[in-house]
N, CA, C and O atoms as CSV, one atom per row, in Angstrom:
chain,resi,resn,atom,element,x,y,z
A,1,MET,N,N,44.823,50.905,-66.644
A,1,MET,CA,C,44.497,51.323,-65.317
A,1,MET,C,C,42.990,51.599,-65.212
A,1,MET,O,O,42.342,51.219,-64.237
A,2,ARG,N,N,42.484,52.229,-66.179
A,2,ARG,CA,C,41.071,52.527,-66.198
A,2,ARG,C,C,40.282,51.225,-66.177
A,2,ARG,O,O,39.274,51.077,-65.487
A,3,LYS,N,N,40.780,50.318,-66.945
A,3,LYS,CA,C,40.130,49.026,-67.002
A,3,LYS,C,C,40.152,48.390,-65.616
A,3,LYS,O,O,39.170,47.798,-65.169
A,4,LYS,N,N,41.253,48.522,-64.972
A,4,LYS,CA,C,41.393,47.974,-63.656
A,4,LYS,C,C,40.457,48.701,-62.689
A,4,LYS,O,O,39.843,48.075,-61.825
A,5,PHE,N,N,40.355,49.998,-62.835
A,5,PHE,CA,C,39.475,50.802,-62.002
A,5,PHE,C,C,38.017,50.376,-62.205
A,5,PHE,O,O,37.258,50.203,-61.251
A,6,ASN,N,N,37.661,50.217,-63.462
A,6,ASN,CA,C,36.277,49.792,-63.777
A,6,ASN,C,C,35.998,48.402,-63.202
A,6,ASN,O,O,34.915,48.141,-62.678
A,7,THR,N,N,36.955,47.549,-63.304
A,7,THR,CA,C,36.800,46.195,-62.788
A,7,THR,C,C,36.645,46.234,-61.268
A,7,THR,O,O,35.802,45.542,-60.698
A,8,LEU,N,N,37.457,47.041,-60.638
A,8,LEU,CA,C,37.369,47.139,-59.177
A,8,LEU,C,C,36.049,47.788,-58.753
A,8,LEU,O,O,35.439,47.373,-57.767
A,9,THR,N,N,35.622,48.781,-59.482
A,9,THR,CA,C,34.358,49.442,-59.181
A,9,THR,C,C,33.213,48.445,-59.329
A,9,THR,O,O,32.302,48.365,-58.505
A,10,LYS,N,N,33.308,47.699,-60.410
A,10,LYS,CA,C,32.285,46.684,-60.647
A,10,LYS,C,C,32.311,45.652,-59.512
A,10,LYS,O,O,31.260,45.237,-59.025
A,11,ASP,N,N,33.489,45.248,-59.104
A,11,ASP,CA,C,33.624,44.287,-58.004
A,11,ASP,C,C,33.054,44.868,-56.708
A,11,ASP,O,O,32.393,44.175,-55.935
A,12,ILE,N,N,33.327,46.150,-56.493
A,12,ILE,CA,C,32.799,46.808,-55.286
A,12,ILE,C,C,31.276,46.831,-55.337
A,12,ILE,O,O,30.617,46.523,-54.344
A,13,ASP,N,N,30.707,47.197,-56.499
A,13,ASP,CA,C,29.248,47.231,-56.647
A,13,ASP,C,C,28.651,45.832,-56.461
A,13,ASP,O,O,27.616,45.653,-55.818
A,14,ASP,N,N,29.337,44.857,-57.043
A,14,ASP,CA,C,28.871,43.474,-56.887
A,14,ASP,C,C,28.911,43.057,-55.412
A,14,ASP,O,O,27.993,42.413,-54.905
A,15,ASN,N,N,29.995,43.440,-54.745
A,15,ASN,CA,C,30.131,43.102,-53.327
A,15,ASN,C,C,29.080,43.816,-52.483
A,15,ASN,O,O,28.532,43.242,-51.543
A,16,LYS,N,N,28.804,45.080,-52.827
A,16,LYS,CA,C,27.770,45.829,-52.099
A,16,LYS,C,C,26.405,45.166,-52.283
A,16,LYS,O,O,25.658,45.002,-51.318
A,17,SER,N,N,26.086,44.790,-53.503
A,17,SER,CA,C,24.801,44.128,-53.753
A,17,SER,C,C,24.762,42.770,-53.059
A,17,SER,O,O,23.721,42.348,-52.556
A,18,GLU,N,N,25.915,42.089,-53.040
A,18,GLU,CA,C,26.009,40.800,-52.347
A,18,GLU,C,C,25.810,41.002,-50.849
A,18,GLU,O,O,25.134,40.203,-50.201
A,19,VAL,N,N,26.396,42.069,-50.290
A,19,VAL,CA,C,26.245,42.384,-48.871
A,19,VAL,C,C,24.777,42.687,-48.577
A,19,VAL,O,O,24.236,42.214,-47.578
A,20,LEU,N,N,24.126,43.475,-49.441
A,20,LEU,CA,C,22.705,43.796,-49.249
A,20,LEU,C,C,21.839,42.521,-49.304
A,20,LEU,O,O,20.937,42.321,-48.490
A,21,ARG,N,N,22.147,41.682,-50.286
A,21,ARG,CA,C,21.412,40.424,-50.413
A,21,ARG,C,C,21.617,39.560,-49.172
A,21,ARG,O,O,20.674,38.945,-48.675
A,22,MET,N,N,22.844,39.515,-48.677
A,22,MET,CA,C,23.157,38.727,-47.488
A,22,MET,C,C,22.470,39.309,-46.249
A,22,MET,O,O,21.986,38.567,-45.394
A,23,LYS,N,N,22.431,40.656,-46.161
A,23,LYS,CA,C,21.738,41.293,-45.037
A,23,LYS,C,C,20.250,40.966,-45.083
A,23,LYS,O,O,19.632,40.713,-44.050
A,24,GLU,N,N,19.681,40.971,-46.282
A,24,GLU,CA,C,18.260,40.608,-46.458
A,24,GLU,C,C,18.039,39.145,-46.055
A,24,GLU,O,O,17.066,38.827,-45.372
A,25,ASP,N,N,18.942,38.264,-46.481
A,25,ASP,CA,C,18.860,36.853,-46.097
A,25,ASP,C,C,18.971,36.710,-44.574
A,25,ASP,O,O,18.238,35.940,-43.954
A,26,GLU,N,N,19.901,37.468,-43.990
A,26,GLU,CA,C,20.085,37.430,-42.550
A,26,GLU,C,C,18.815,37.871,-41.830
A,26,GLU,O,O,18.398,37.256,-40.849
A,27,ARG,N,N,18.203,38.951,-42.334
A,27,ARG,CA,C,16.966,39.460,-41.735
A,27,ARG,C,C,15.864,38.392,-41.809
A,27,ARG,O,O,15.145,38.173,-40.834
A,28,LYS,N,N,15.735,37.735,-42.957
A,28,LYS,CA,C,14.731,36.677,-43.122
A,28,LYS,C,C,15.013,35.514,-42.181
A,28,LYS,O,O,14.110,34.974,-41.542
A,29,LEU,N,N,16.306,35.137,-42.108
A,29,LEU,CA,C,16.675,34.032,-41.238
A,29,LEU,C,C,16.428,34.370,-39.757
A,29,LEU,O,O,15.988,33.523,-38.979
A,30,LYS,N,N,16.719,35.619,-39.392
A,30,LYS,CA,C,16.459,36.039,-38.017
A,30,LYS,C,C,14.963,35.975,-37.704
A,30,LYS,O,O,14.579,35.563,-36.610
A,31,SER,N,N,14.114,36.382,-38.660
A,31,SER,CA,C,12.666,36.319,-38.418
A,31,SER,C,C,12.200,34.861,-38.314
A,31,SER,O,O,11.320,34.537,-37.517
A,32,VAL,N,N,12.809,33.978,-39.140
A,32,VAL,CA,C,12.481,32.549,-39.054
A,32,VAL,C,C,12.928,31.999,-37.709
A,32,VAL,O,O,12.198,31.239,-37.072
A,33,ILE,N,N,14.129,32.382,-37.273
A,33,ILE,CA,C,14.652,31.928,-35.977
A,33,ILE,C,C,13.742,32.409,-34.850
A,33,ILE,O,O,13.417,31.646,-33.940
A,34,ALA,N,N,13.328,33.690,-34.915
A,34,ALA,CA,C,12.448,34.240,-33.875
A,34,ALA,C,C,11.116,33.474,-33.847
A,34,ALA,O,O,10.598,33.154,-32.777
A,35,MET,N,N,10.574,33.188,-35.029
A,35,MET,CA,C,9.321,32.452,-35.120
A,35,MET,C,C,9.484,31.037,-34.553
A,35,MET,O,O,8.619,30.551,-33.823
A,36,LEU,N,N,10.592,30.386,-34.892
A,36,LEU,CA,C,10.842,29.037,-34.390
A,36,LEU,C,C,11.058,29.027,-32.883
A,36,LEU,O,O,10.600,28.118,-32.190
A,37,GLU,N,N,11.766,30.053,-32.372
A,37,GLU,CA,C,11.962,30.142,-30.924
A,37,GLU,C,C,10.624,30.351,-30.214
A,37,GLU,O,O,10.389,29.802,-29.137
A,38,LYS,N,N,9.750,31.155,-30.832
A,38,LYS,CA,C,8.422,31.367,-30.258
A,38,LYS,C,C,7.633,30.051,-30.243
A,38,LYS,O,O,6.946,29.745,-29.269
A,39,GLU,N,N,7.735,29.281,-31.323
A,39,GLU,CA,C,7.064,27.979,-31.383
A,39,GLU,C,C,7.615,27.038,-30.318
A,39,GLU,O,O,6.862,26.311,-29.670
A,40,ILE,N,N,8.944,27.058,-30.142
A,40,ILE,CA,C,9.571,26.214,-29.123
A,40,ILE,C,C,9.051,26.600,-27.743
A,40,ILE,O,O,8.737,25.732,-26.928
A,41,THR,N,N,8.958,27.909,-27.482
A,41,THR,CA,C,8.447,28.383,-26.197
A,41,THR,C,C,7.004,27.916,-25.991
A,41,THR,O,O,6.633,27.462,-24.908
A,42,ASN,N,N,6.197,28.037,-27.052
A,42,ASN,CA,C,4.804,27.594,-26.956
A,42,ASN,C,C,4.715,26.086,-26.713
A,42,ASN,O,O,3.898,25.625,-25.916
A,43,PHE,N,N,5.564,25.323,-27.410
A,43,PHE,CA,C,5.563,23.868,-27.228
A,43,PHE,C,C,5.992,23.494,-25.816
A,43,PHE,O,O,5.422,22.590,-25.206
A,44,ARG,N,N,7.000,24.195,-25.300
A,44,ARG,CA,C,7.441,23.923,-23.929
A,44,ARG,C,C,6.335,24.243,-22.924
A,44,ARG,O,O,6.118,23.505,-21.963
A,45,LYS,N,N,5.640,25.358,-23.164
A,45,LYS,CA,C,4.536,25.745,-22.290
A,45,LYS,C,C,3.433,24.679,-22.353
A,45,LYS,O,O,2.885,24.283,-21.324
A,46,GLU,N,N,3.119,24.228,-23.546
A,46,GLU,CA,C,2.092,23.196,-23.724
A,46,GLU,C,C,2.512,21.892,-23.042
A,46,GLU,O,O,1.697,21.232,-22.397
A,47,MET,N,N,3.784,21.530,-23.188
A,47,MET,CA,C,4.290,20.325,-22.531
A,47,MET,C,C,4.180,20.457,-21.012
A,47,MET,O,O,3.810,19.507,-20.323
A,48,SER,N,N,4.501,21.637,-20.502
A,48,SER,CA,C,4.418,21.876,-19.068
A,48,SER,C,C,2.968,21.741,-18.589
A,48,SER,O,O,2.706,21.127,-17.554
A,49,GLU,N,N,2.034,22.316,-19.346
A,49,GLU,CA,C,0.614,22.217,-18.993
A,49,GLU,C,C,0.148,20.766,-19.026
A,49,GLU,O,O,-0.600,20.330,-18.150
A,50,ARG,N,N,0.586,20.026,-20.026
A,50,ARG,CA,C,0.200,18.617,-20.133
A,50,ARG,C,C,0.809,17.806,-18.986
A,50,ARG,O,O,0.167,16.907,-18.442
A,51,ASP,N,N,2.049,18.131,-18.628
A,51,ASP,CA,C,2.671,17.443,-17.493
A,51,ASP,C,C,1.869,17.695,-16.212
A,51,ASP,O,O,1.639,16.776,-15.425
A,52,GLU,N,N,1.448,18.944,-16.013
A,52,GLU,CA,C,0.646,19.273,-14.838
A,52,GLU,C,C,-0.673,18.501,-14.868
A,52,GLU,O,O,-1.115,17.967,-13.851
A,53,LEU,N,N,-1.289,18.449,-16.038
A,53,LEU,CA,C,-2.553,17.731,-16.186
A,53,LEU,C,C,-2.359,16.243,-15.889
A,53,LEU,O,O,-3.186,15.626,-15.216
A,54,ILE,N,N,-1.278,15.679,-16.386
A,54,ILE,CA,C,-0.984,14.259,-16.134
A,54,ILE,C,C,-0.768,14.031,-14.642
A,54,ILE,O,O,-1.262,13.053,-14.082
A,55,GLN,N,N,-0.028,14.938,-13.995
A,55,GLN,CA,C,0.205,14.803,-12.557
A,55,GLN,C,C,-1.111,14.885,-11.789
A,55,GLN,O,O,-1.332,14.126,-10.846
A,56,ASP,N,N,-1.989,15.813,-12.197
A,56,ASP,CA,C,-3.291,15.925,-11.541
A,56,ASP,C,C,-4.093,14.634,-11.705
A,56,ASP,O,O,-4.706,14.149,-10.754
A,57,LYS,N,N,-4.082,14.085,-12.917
A,57,LYS,CA,C,-4.815,12.839,-13.184
A,57,LYS,C,C,-4.226,11.689,-12.364
A,57,LYS,O,O,-4.973,10.882,-11.809
A,58,GLU,N,N,-2.911,11.607,-12.283
A,58,GLU,CA,C,-2.259,10.548,-11.500
A,58,GLU,C,C,-2.592,10.699,-10.022
A,58,GLU,O,O,-2.816,9.710,-9.324
A,59,ARG,N,N,-2.624,11.950,-9.547
A,59,ARG,CA,C,-2.981,12.213,-8.152
A,59,ARG,C,C,-4.426,11.773,-7.901
A,59,ARG,O,O,-4.734,11.165,-6.876
A,60,ARG,N,N,-5.297,12.089,-8.847
A,60,ARG,CA,C,-6.718,11.710,-8.728
A,60,ARG,C,C,-6.869,10.179,-8.735
A,60,ARG,O,O,-7.649,9.623,-7.962
A,61,VAL,N,N,-6.131,9.523,-9.593
A,61,VAL,CA,C,-6.175,8.055,-9.651
A,61,VAL,C,C,-5.711,7.478,-8.312
A,61,VAL,O,O,-6.324,6.549,-7.786
A,62,TYR,N,N,-4.641,8.026,-7.771
A,62,TYR,CA,C,-4.128,7.557,-6.483
A,62,TYR,C,C,-5.178,7.738,-5.387
A,62,TYR,O,O,-5.417,6.834,-4.587
A,63,GLU,N,N,-5.808,8.928,-5.363
A,63,GLU,CA,C,-6.837,9.199,-4.359
A,63,GLU,C,C,-8.011,8.230,-4.516
A,63,GLU,O,O,-8.536,7.727,-3.523
A,64,LEU,N,N,-8.422,7.968,-5.751
A,64,LEU,CA,C,-9.532,7.052,-5.990
A,64,LEU,C,C,-9.176,5.622,-5.580
A,64,LEU,O,O,-10.014,4.907,-5.031
A,65,LYS,N,N,-7.942,5.206,-5.843
A,65,LYS,CA,C,-7.517,3.872,-5.412
A,65,LYS,C,C,-7.534,3.768,-3.889
A,65,LYS,O,O,-7.959,2.759,-3.327
A,66,LYS,N,N,-7.064,4.826,-3.234
A,66,LYS,CA,C,-7.045,4.841,-1.777
A,66,LYS,C,C,-8.481,4.790,-1.238
A,66,LYS,O,O,-8.772,4.048,-0.299
A,67,LYS,N,N,-9.359,5.572,-1.832
A,67,LYS,CA,C,-10.764,5.588,-1.430
A,67,LYS,C,C,-11.398,4.213,-1.664
A,67,LYS,O,O,-12.183,3.736,-0.846
A,68,ASN,N,N,-11.053,3.593,-2.776
A,68,ASN,CA,C,-11.574,2.264,-3.102
A,68,ASN,C,C,-11.140,1.244,-2.047
A,68,ASN,O,O,-11.935,0.402,-1.629
A,69,GLN,N,N,-9.876,1.321,-1.618
A,69,GLN,CA,C,-9.387,0.415,-0.575
A,69,GLN,C,C,-10.172,0.607,0.721
A,69,GLN,O,O,-10.549,-0.362,1.380
A,70,GLU,N,N,-10.413,1.869,1.078
A,70,GLU,CA,C,-11.173,2.152,2.292
A,70,GLU,C,C,-12.586,1.574,2.179
A,70,GLU,O,O,-13.106,0.985,3.127
A,71,LEU,N,N,-13.194,1.753,1.009
A,71,LEU,CA,C,-14.544,1.233,0.811
A,71,LEU,C,C,-14.576,-0.295,0.840
A,71,LEU,O,O,-15.535,-0.892,1.328
A,72,GLU,N,N,-13.529,-0.918,0.319
A,72,GLU,CA,C,-13.449,-2.381,0.370
A,72,GLU,C,C,-13.375,-2.853,1.828
A,72,GLU,O,O,-14.030,-3.824,2.205
A,73,LYS,N,N,-12.573,-2.160,2.640
A,73,LYS,CA,C,-12.488,-2.509,4.057
A,73,LYS,C,C,-13.850,-2.341,4.729
A,73,LYS,O,O,-14.290,-3.199,5.495
A,74,PHE,N,N,-14.498,-1.235,4.433
A,74,PHE,CA,C,-15.808,-0.948,5.007
A,74,PHE,C,C,-16.820,-2.012,4.570
A,74,PHE,O,O,-17.650,-2.450,5.368
A,75,LYS,N,N,-16.749,-2.417,3.326
A,75,LYS,CA,C,-17.640,-3.451,2.796
A,75,LYS,C,C,-17.417,-4.759,3.536
A,75,LYS,O,O,-18.371,-5.447,3.898
A,76,PHE,N,N,-16.159,-5.099,3.759
A,76,PHE,CA,C,-15.831,-6.328,4.474
A,76,PHE,C,C,-16.443,-6.311,5.873
A,76,PHE,O,O,-17.042,-7.293,6.311
A,77,VAL,N,N,-16.287,-5.192,6.564
A,77,VAL,CA,C,-16.820,-5.069,7.932
A,77,VAL,C,C,-18.348,-5.191,7.898
A,77,VAL,O,O,-18.939,-5.895,8.716
A,78,LEU,N,N,-18.971,-4.505,6.955
A,78,LEU,CA,C,-20.435,-4.550,6.880
A,78,LEU,C,C,-20.941,-5.945,6.506
A,78,LEU,O,O,-21.959,-6.399,7.028
A,79,ASP,N,N,-20.241,-6.615,5.614
A,79,ASP,CA,C,-20.620,-7.987,5.268
A,79,ASP,C,C,-20.557,-8.881,6.502
A,79,ASP,O,O,-21.442,-9.709,6.721
A,80,TYR,N,N,-19.529,-8.715,7.292
A,80,TYR,CA,C,-19.388,-9.504,8.512
A,80,TYR,C,C,-20.530,-9.200,9.481
A,80,TYR,O,O,-21.095,-10.111,10.086
A,81,ARG,N,N,-20.863,-7.928,9.625
A,81,ARG,CA,C,-21.948,-7.546,10.534
A,81,ARG,C,C,-23.285,-8.085,10.042
A,81,ARG,O,O,-24.115,-8.510,10.846
A,82,ILE,N,N,-23.501,-8.070,8.736
A,82,ILE,CA,C,-24.737,-8.620,8.163
A,82,ILE,C,C,-24.821,-10.112,8.468
A,82,ILE,O,O,-25.880,-10.620,8.838
A,83,LYS,N,N,-23.714,-10.797,8.312
A,83,LYS,CA,C,-23.678,-12.231,8.595
A,83,LYS,C,C,-24.032,-12.496,10.059
A,83,LYS,O,O,-24.817,-13.396,10.360
A,84,GLU,N,N,-23.453,-11.713,10.963
A,84,GLU,CA,C,-23.749,-11.870,12.388
A,84,GLU,C,C,-25.227,-11.614,12.672
A,84,GLU,O,O,-25.860,-12.365,13.414
A,85,LEU,N,N,-25.771,-10.557,12.084
A,85,LEU,CA,C,-27.178,-10.231,12.314
A,85,LEU,C,C,-28.099,-11.314,11.761
A,85,LEU,O,O,-29.116,-11.637,12.375
A,86,LYS,N,N,-27.751,-11.874,10.611
A,86,LYS,CA,C,-28.553,-12.966,10.055
A,86,LYS,C,C,-28.527,-14.164,10.993
A,86,LYS,O,O,-29.541,-14.837,11.180
A,87,GLU,N,N,-27.365,-14.427,11.581
A,87,GLU,CA,C,-27.253,-15.537,12.529
A,87,GLU,C,C,-28.095,-15.281,13.772
A,87,GLU,O,O,-28.605,-16.225,14.376
A,88,GLN,N,N,-28.247,-14.025,14.161
A,88,GLN,CA,C,-29.080,-13.691,15.311
A,88,GLN,C,C,-30.562,-13.768,14.959
A,88,GLN,O,O,-31.377,-14.182,15.784
A,89,VAL,N,N,-30.909,-13.377,13.755
A,89,VAL,CA,C,-32.306,-13.311,13.336
A,89,VAL,C,C,-32.866,-14.697,13.023
A,89,VAL,O,O,-34.047,-14.948,13.264
A,90,GLU,N,N,-32.060,-15.580,12.504
A,90,GLU,CA,C,-32.529,-16.904,12.084
A,90,GLU,C,C,-33.215,-17.678,13.216
A,90,GLU,O,O,-34.300,-18.213,12.989
A,91,PRO,N,N,-32.638,-17.765,14.424
A,91,PRO,CA,C,-33.348,-18.474,15.504
A,91,PRO,C,C,-34.678,-17.809,15.857
A,91,PRO,O,O,-35.657,-18.496,16.150
A,92,ARG,N,N,-34.717,-16.507,15.831
A,92,ARG,CA,C,-35.958,-15.787,16.134
A,92,ARG,C,C,-37.015,-16.089,15.077
A,92,ARG,O,O,-38.187,-16.277,15.405
A,93,GLU,N,N,-36.612,-16.135,13.828
A,93,GLU,CA,C,-37.556,-16.455,12.763
A,93,GLU,C,C,-38.091,-17.873,12.944
A,93,GLU,O,O,-39.276,-18.131,12.729
A,94,ASN,N,N,-37.218,-18.780,13.335
A,94,ASN,CA,C,-37.675,-20.149,13.592
A,94,ASN,C,C,-38.683,-20.169,14.738
A,94,ASN,O,O,-39.704,-20.852,14.660
A,95,GLU,N,N,-38.391,-19.410,15.814
A,95,GLU,CA,C,-39.317,-19.313,16.941
A,95,GLU,C,C,-40.658,-18.754,16.489
A,95,GLU,O,O,-41.713,-19.267,16.862
A,96,ILE,N,N,-40.609,-17.716,15.695
A,96,ILE,CA,C,-41.830,-17.085,15.192
A,96,ILE,C,C,-42.627,-18.075,14.350
A,96,ILE,O,O,-43.851,-18.144,14.453
A,97,SER,N,N,-41.936,-18.829,13.531
A,97,SER,CA,C,-42.607,-19.828,12.699
A,97,SER,C,C,-43.294,-20.880,13.560
A,97,SER,O,O,-44.440,-21.244,13.298
A,98,VAL,N,N,-42.600,-21.372,14.587
A,98,VAL,CA,C,-43.173,-22.376,15.493
A,98,VAL,C,C,-44.379,-21.785,16.216
A,98,VAL,O,O,-45.417,-22.440,16.313
A,99,MET,N,N,-44.265,-20.570,16.718
A,99,MET,CA,C,-45.368,-19.925,17.438
A,99,MET,C,C,-46.561,-19.692,16.515
A,99,MET,O,O,-47.709,-19.842,16.934
A,100,THR,N,N,-46.295,-19.327,15.261
A,100,THR,CA,C,-47.377,-19.129,14.308
A,100,THR,C,C,-48.130,-20.431,14.088
A,100,THR,O,O,-49.359,-20.438,14.019
A,101,GLU,N,N,-47.399,-21.530,13.977
A,101,GLU,CA,C,-48.040,-22.835,13.826
A,101,GLU,C,C,-48.867,-23.171,15.060
A,101,GLU,O,O,-49.976,-23.691,14.939
A,102,GLN,N,N,-48.344,-22.881,16.239
A,102,GLN,CA,C,-49.092,-23.139,17.478
A,102,GLN,C,C,-50.364,-22.304,17.535
A,102,GLN,O,O,-51.415,-22.791,17.951
A,103,ILE,N,N,-50.263,-21.048,17.117
A,103,ILE,CA,C,-51.429,-20.161,17.098
A,103,ILE,C,C,-52.469,-20.700,16.131
A,103,ILE,O,O,-53.660,-20.715,16.441
A,104,ASP,N,N,-52.025,-21.145,14.956
A,104,ASP,CA,C,-52.955,-21.701,13.983
A,104,ASP,C,C,-53.650,-22.938,14.546
A,104,ASP,O,O,-54.857,-23.104,14.371
A,105,VAL,N,N,-52.901,-23.798,15.216
A,105,VAL,CA,C,-53.479,-25.010,15.812
A,105,VAL,C,C,-54.484,-24.632,16.892
A,105,VAL,O,O,-55.553,-25.235,16.988
A,106,THR,N,N,-54.142,-23.636,17.705
A,106,THR,CA,C,-55.024,-23.202,18.773
A,106,THR,C,C,-56.255,-22.501,18.211
A,106,THR,O,O,-57.358,-22.691,18.722
A,107,ASN,N,N,-56.087,-21.713,17.193
A,107,ASN,CA,C,-57.195,-20.942,16.611
A,107,ASN,C,C,-58.177,-21.820,15.856
A,107,ASN,O,O,-59.347,-21.457,15.728
A,108,SER,N,N,-57.747,-22.930,15.368
A,108,SER,CA,C,-58.631,-23.794,14.579
A,108,SER,C,C,-59.841,-24.243,15.391
A,108,SER,O,O,-60.965,-24.052,14.927
A,109,PRO,N,N,-59.673,-24.837,16.596
A,109,PRO,CA,C,-60.866,-25.211,17.376
A,109,PRO,C,C,-61.648,-23.996,17.842
A,109,PRO,O,O,-62.877,-24.026,17.900
A,110,LEU,N,N,-60.929,-22.916,18.179
A,110,LEU,CA,C,-61.622,-21.700,18.621
A,110,LEU,C,C,-62.474,-21.128,17.500
A,110,LEU,O,O,-63.586,-20.658,17.742
A,111,SER,N,N,-61.967,-21.163,16.293
A,111,SER,CA,C,-62.726,-20.664,15.148
A,111,SER,C,C,-63.989,-21.488,14.971
A,111,SER,O,O,-65.061,-20.948,14.700
A,112,PHE,N,N,-63.856,-22.792,15.124
A,112,PHE,CA,C,-65.016,-23.676,14.973
A,112,PHE,C,C,-66.033,-23.369,16.071
A,112,PHE,O,O,-67.231,-23.274,15.807
A,113,GLN,N,N,-65.547,-23.216,17.304
A,113,GLN,CA,C,-66.453,-22.911,18.424
A,113,GLN,C,C,-67.122,-21.558,18.217
A,113,GLN,O,O,-68.316,-21.411,18.475
A,114,LEU,N,N,-66.369,-20.579,17.757
A,114,LEU,CA,C,-66.924,-19.250,17.522
A,114,LEU,C,C,-67.984,-19.306,16.426
A,114,LEU,O,O,-69.032,-18.668,16.528
A,115,GLU,N,N,-67.705,-20.059,15.402
A,115,GLU,CA,C,-68.656,-20.193,14.294
A,115,GLU,C,C,-69.953,-20.852,14.786
A,115,GLU,O,O,-71.048,-20.420,14.427
A,116,CYS,N,N,-69.823,-21.889,15.603
A,116,CYS,CA,C,-71.007,-22.558,16.155
A,116,CYS,C,C,-71.798,-21.613,17.043
A,116,CYS,O,O,-73.025,-21.555,16.963
A,117,HIS,N,N,-71.098,-20.877,17.883
A,117,HIS,CA,C,-71.757,-19.937,18.793
A,117,HIS,C,C,-72.487,-18.846,18.000
A,117,HIS,O,O,-73.623,-18.498,18.321
A,118,LEU,N,N,-71.845,-18.320,16.987
A,118,LEU,CA,C,-72.466,-17.290,16.164
A,118,LEU,C,C,-73.686,-17.842,15.428
A,118,LEU,O,O,-74.694,-17.147,15.300
A,119,THR,N,N,-73.608,-19.067,14.950
A,119,THR,CA,C,-74.744,-19.693,14.278
A,119,THR,C,C,-75.904,-19.838,15.256
A,119,THR,O,O,-77.058,-19.573,14.919
A,120,PHE,N,N,-75.577,-20.261,16.461
A,120,PHE,CA,C,-76.601,-20.412,17.492
A,120,PHE,C,C,-77.253,-19.071,17.803
A,120,PHE,O,O,-78.480,-18.982,17.857
A,121,LEU,N,N,-76.460,-18.034,18.007
A,121,LEU,CA,C,-76.987,-16.700,18.295
A,121,LEU,C,C,-77.837,-16.182,17.136
A,121,LEU,O,O,-78.895,-15.590,17.353
A,122,LEU,N,N,-77.380,-16.404,15.921
A,122,LEU,CA,C,-78.122,-15.951,14.747
A,122,LEU,C,C,-79.467,-16.673,14.659
A,122,LEU,O,O,-80.482,-16.060,14.328
A,123,ALA,N,N,-79.473,-17.969,14.953
A,123,ALA,CA,C,-80.727,-18.730,14.920
A,123,ALA,C,C,-81.680,-18.200,15.975
A,123,ALA,O,O,-82.874,-18.049,15.717
A,124,GLY,N,N,-81.155,-17.913,17.177
A,124,GLY,CA,C,-81.997,-17.354,18.248
A,124,GLY,C,C,-82.558,-16.000,17.850
A,124,GLY,O,O,-83.733,-15.718,18.085
A,125,TYR,N,N,-81.753,-15.192,17.270
A,125,TYR,CA,C,-82.189,-13.855,16.839
A,125,TYR,C,C,-83.254,-13.979,15.764
A,125,TYR,O,O,-84.244,-13.248,15.791
A,126,GLN,N,N,-83.074,-14.876,14.835
A,126,GLN,CA,C,-84.058,-15.067,13.763
A,126,GLN,C,C,-85.378,-15.564,14.350
A,126,GLN,O,O,-86.447,-15.155,13.895
A,127,GLN,N,N,-85.317,-16.435,15.348
A,127,GLN,CA,C,-86.541,-16.925,15.962
A,127,GLN,C,C,-87.269,-15.789,16.674
A,127,GLN,O,O,-88.495,-15.697,16.605
A,128,ARG,N,N,-86.528,-14.935,17.349
A,128,ARG,CA,C,-87.160,-13.818,18.048
A,128,ARG,C,C,-87.785,-12.850,17.064
A,128,ARG,O,O,-88.888,-12.350,17.287
A,129,THR,N,N,-87.086,-12.588,15.987
A,129,THR,CA,C,-87.646,-11.674,14.984
A,129,THR,C,C,-88.866,-12.303,14.338
A,129,THR,O,O,-89.854,-11.618,14.076
A,130,HIS,N,N,-88.809,-13.551,14.088
A,130,HIS,CA,C,-89.936,-14.228,13.456
A,130,HIS,C,C,-91.128,-14.231,14.411
A,130,HIS,O,O,-92.265,-14.021,13.989
A,131,ALA,N,N,-90.870,-14.467,15.688
A,131,ALA,CA,C,-91.937,-14.503,16.681
A,131,ALA,C,C,-92.534,-13.110,16.854
A,131,ALA,O,O,-93.745,-12.995,17.047
A,132,SER,N,N,-91.747,-12.071,16.794
A,132,SER,CA,C,-92.276,-10.723,16.975
A,132,SER,C,C,-93.040,-10.269,15.744
A,132,SER,O,O,-93.916,-9.411,15.859
A,133,SER,N,N,-92.746,-10.802,14.588
A,133,SER,CA,C,-93.448,-10.405,13.379
A,133,SER,C,C,-94.775,-11.159,13.221
A,133,SER,O,O,-95.653,-10.676,12.505
A,134,CYS,N,N,-94.955,-12.308,13.852
A,134,CYS,CA,C,-96.199,-13.067,13.778
A,134,CYS,C,C,-97.274,-12.374,14.639
A,134,CYS,O,O,-96.958,-11.828,15.696
A,135,PRO,N,N,-98.558,-12.396,14.183
A,135,PRO,CA,C,-99.629,-11.783,14.989
A,135,PRO,C,C,-99.830,-12.569,16.298
A,135,PRO,O,O,-99.740,-13.796,16.328
A,136,LYS,N,N,-100.096,-11.842,17.339
A,136,LYS,CA,C,-100.255,-12.468,18.642
A,136,LYS,C,C,-101.723,-12.879,18.814
A,136,LYS,O,O,-102.633,-12.144,18.431
A,137,MET,N,N,-101.929,-14.020,19.372
A,137,MET,CA,C,-103.269,-14.520,19.625
A,137,MET,C,C,-103.552,-14.420,21.133
A,137,MET,O,O,-102.703,-14.677,21.987
A,138,TYR,N,N,-104.786,-14.035,21.389
A,138,TYR,CA,C,-105.157,-13.907,22.791
A,138,TYR,C,C,-105.813,-15.188,23.248
A,138,TYR,O,O,-106.635,-15.749,22.523
A,139,ILE,N,N,-105.502,-15.626,24.331
A,139,ILE,CA,C,-106.088,-16.840,24.871
A,139,ILE,C,C,-107.224,-16.490,25.813
A,139,ILE,O,O,-107.855,-17.384,26.378
């Protein structure tokens, strides 16, 4: 009986130590679980932030595409207006070119006449200066 008592006591002590060891394991596992749950929460938060960032970027891309379309339309309109204005300016430039040629043709004889007249005036002036610088003789 004593032997049986000792065996049972030993079994009880072994079971108590096993229970303590299991409680310690449970405590460690609970801390690991808590740490992992915290990591999961952080990862979910990070995923949520990244999703928001992606949505913002997609929204920005959409806005830029829309703006680009508007600018393309505006470019088309301006190109058309430039073409129209060039068509209006071209005849005027041709007129200006023709008139410039006419002016050059008209100015050519006038330039020659002006040059001759100036030469004549200069010769007259030189003669007067020369005559005034010569000593006068009394008759």
